[in-house]
C-alpha positions in Angstrom: -3.2 -66.0 -21.9 -6.7 -65.0 -20.9 -7.1 -61.2 -21.4 -9.7 -61.4 -18.4 -6.8 -61.8 -16.2 -5.6 -58.4 -17.2 -8.4 -56.4 -16.1 -7.7 -56.1 -12.4 -4.2 -54.7 -13.1 -5.5 -52.4 -15.8 -7.9 -50.9 -13.5 -5.5 -50.6 -10.6 -3.1 -48.8 -13.1 -5.9 -46.4 -14.1 -6.8 -45.7 -10.3 -3.1 -44.9 -9.6 -3.0 -42.5 -12.6 -6.0 -40.5 -11.3 -4.7 -40.5 -7.9 -1.4 -39.1 -9.2 -3.4 -36.8 -11.1 -5.2 -35.5 -8.1 -2.2 -35.1 -6.0 -0.6 -33.1 -8.7 -3.3 -30.7 -9.0 -3.7 -30.4 -5.4 0.4 -29.4 -5.3 -0.2 -26.7 -8.1 -3.1 -25.1 -5.9 -0.9 -25.2 -2.8 1.8 -23.8 -5.0 -0.1 -20.8 -6.2 -1.3 -20.0 -2.5 0.4 -16.8 -1.5 0.8 -15.4 -5.1 -1.4 -12.4 -6.0 -3.4 -12.2 -9.1 -3.6 -8.8 -9.1 -1.3 -7.2 -11.8 -2.9 -3.8 -12.1 -4.7 -1.3 -9.7 -6.7 1.6 -11.3 -7.4 4.5 -9.1 -9.8 4.0 -6.4 -13.0 6.3 -6.0 -13.4 7.0 -2.7 -16.6 8.3 -1.1 -17.7 10.5 1.7 -17.7 8.3 4.8 -15.0 5.6 3.6 -12.9 5.1 6.5 -9.7 3.1 7.4 -8.3 2.3 10.8 -4.6 1.7 11.4 -2.2 0.7 14.0 1.4 2.6 13.9 4.3 0.8 15.5 7.3 2.3 16.4 9.5 -0.2 18.4 7.4 -0.9 21.5 4.9 2.0 20.9 1.7 1.9 19.4 -0.8 4.4 18.2 -4.2 4.1 16.5 -4.9 6.4 13.4 -8.4 6.6 11.7 -8.8 8.1 8.5 -12.5 9.1 7.2 -13.2 10.8 4.0 -15.1 13.9 5.1 -15.6 15.8 2.0 -14.9 16.1 -1.7 -13.4 19.5 -2.5 -13.4 21.1 -6.3 -13.9 17.4 -7.7 -10.3 16.8 -7.5 -9.4 16.5 -3.6 -10.5 14.7 -0.8 -10.9 16.4 2.7 -9.7 13.6 5.2 -10.5 13.7 9.1 -7.7 12.0 10.9 -7.7 11.0 14.5 -4.8 9.3 16.6 -4.5 8.6 20.4 -4.2 12.5 21.3 -5.8 14.7 18.8 -7.6 14.9 15.5 -6.8 16.9 12.4 -7.7 17.5 8.4 -5.7 16.6 5.7 -6.0 17.2 1.8 -5.4 14.5 -0.7 -5.5 14.7 -4.4 -7.5 12.1 -6.2 -4.2 9.9 -6.6 -4.4 9.8 -2.7 -1.2 11.8 -2.6 -0.9 14.2 0.5 -1.0 18.0 -0.4 -1.5 19.0 3.4 -1.3 17.2 6.7 -1.1 18.0 10.2 2.8 19.3 10.4 3.3 19.9 6.5 2.3 21.5 3.2 3.6 19.7 -0.3 3.8 21.8 -3.4 2.0 20.9 -5.6 1.6 17.4 -3.7 3.8 14.5 -2.0 4.1 12.7 -5.3 3.9 8.9 -4.4 1.3 7.0 -6.2 0.9 7.0 -10.1 -2.4 5.2 -11.1 -2.8 2.9 -12.6 -0.3 1.1 -10.4 1.2 -1.7 -12.4 3.2 -4.8 -11.6 6.8 -4.0 -12.9 6.0 -0.4 -13.9 8.9 1.7 -12.2 9.1 5.4 -12.4 10.5 8.7 -10.8 8.1 11.0 -9.6 8.0 14.9 -10.1 10.1 17.2 -8.1 8.0 18.5 -5.0 8.8 20.8 -1.9 7.6 20.3 1.6 7.3 23.3 4.0 7.0 22.5 7.8 4.1 24.7 9.5 6.2 25.4 12.5 9.4 26.4 10.6 8.6 29.6 8.8 11.8 29.6 6.9 12.2 25.7 6.2 12.1 24.3 3.1 12.8 20.8 1.4 13.0 19.5 -2.0 12.0 16.0 -2.5 11.5 13.2 -5.2 10.5 9.9 -5.5 11.9 7.0 -7.4 9.9 3.7 -7.2 12.4 0.7 -7.1 10.0 -2.4 -7.6 6.4 -3.2 -7.9 5.3 -6.8 -7.4 2.0 -8.7 -6.7 1.6 -10.4 -3.3 -1.0 -11.7 -1.0 -0.8 -10.1 2.4 -2.5 -11.2 5.7 -3.2 -8.4 8.4 -5.7 -7.9 11.0 -8.4 -6.6 8.6 -8.0 -9.8 6.5 -5.9 -11.4 3.6 -5.6 -9.1 0.6 -4.1 -9.5 -3.0 -1.9 -6.4 -3.2 0.8 -4.7 -5.3 4.0 -4.4 -3.0 5.5 -1.0 -3.8 9.3 -0.2 -2.8 10.2 3.1 -3.3 12.7 5.7 -2.1 12.0 9.5 -1.3 15.3 11.7 -1.5 15.0 14.9 0.3 17.3 18.2 0.7 16.6 21.3 2.4 17.5 23.7 5.2 15.8 24.1 8.7 14.9 27.4 10.5 18.3 26.8 12.3 20.1 26.9 8.9 21.0 23.2 9.2 21.6 21.3 6.0 19.4 18.3 5.4 20.4 15.6 2.9 18.6 12.3 3.8 16.2 9.7 2.3 13.1 7.6 3.3 12.8 4.2 2.3 9.5 2.9 2.1 7.3 -0.2 1.3 3.6 0.1 0.6 1.1 -2.8 0.1 -1.7 -1.5 -1.9 -5.1 -3.2 -2.1 -7.8 -2.4 -4.9 -10.7 -3.6 -2.4 -9.2 -1.5 0.5 -8.7 1.2 -1.7 -5.6 2.1 0.3 -2.6 0.5 1.5 -2.9 -2.3 4.1 0.4 -2.0 5.1 3.3 0.5 5.2 6.9 0.2 6.1 8.8 3.7 6.6 12.4 3.8 7.5 14.0 7.4 7.4 17.6 7.6 7.3 17.6 10.7 9.2 16.0 9.2 12.2 16.0 5.9 14.1 13.6 3.2 14.0 11.3 1.7 11.4 7.8 2.7 11.3 4.9 0.2 10.6 1.2 1.1 9.7 -1.1 -1.8 9.6 -4.7 -2.0 8.6 -7.0 -3.0 11.4 -10.3 -2.5 9.8 -12.1 -0.5 7.0 -15.6 0.7 5.6 -16.2 1.4 2.1 -19.6 2.5 0.4 -18.6 0.2 -2.5 -15.5 -1.2 -4.2 -15.9 0.9 -7.6 -12.5 1.6 -9.3 -12.0 4.2 -11.5 -10.8 3.4 -15.0 
């Protein structure tokens, strides 16, 4: 048999193998779409002027929220200006972005949610903290956060597509109101946190003591840089 007669068949076989390899690589690339490469998020360094615009949705109601870093206090707190559709106020956050004071509440020592660095699969229970409502002189609530899961995702919102860590947690709160009503409930929350944004790009909040799911989604943001604190 003449070997030259085998060449066209060998070439066709090689071409078929190359095509199969290309298709397989394309399949792997598509398979990887939607999976975040973010495994650890270090504490963001926020700057004066950094800002984030969110839309809060509760049922059919939508409210715009704008957060702007207005000042840095004592090298360990952010003073944050917050505006919604109706009013504006100031909040204080520590450098881990945990709230110390907002429009309605004081938290002691702070509302312990985020522990940086946030890591894929790292679970923790936060410190006990207390809440006092500004309009209820005698009310006091004791709270604690338990993180149930942390996992990487890629998420698309109006502000864009981001690699995030999805944080599922539960905040248990117990206390007594001004009218001496005993409270024992929990808040179930999910945060999708982006190192590029320096904040969450989406948040789900469900308080078992109230009705309805609250959704916050990022519309746009502005940061002076994307420096991350190690």
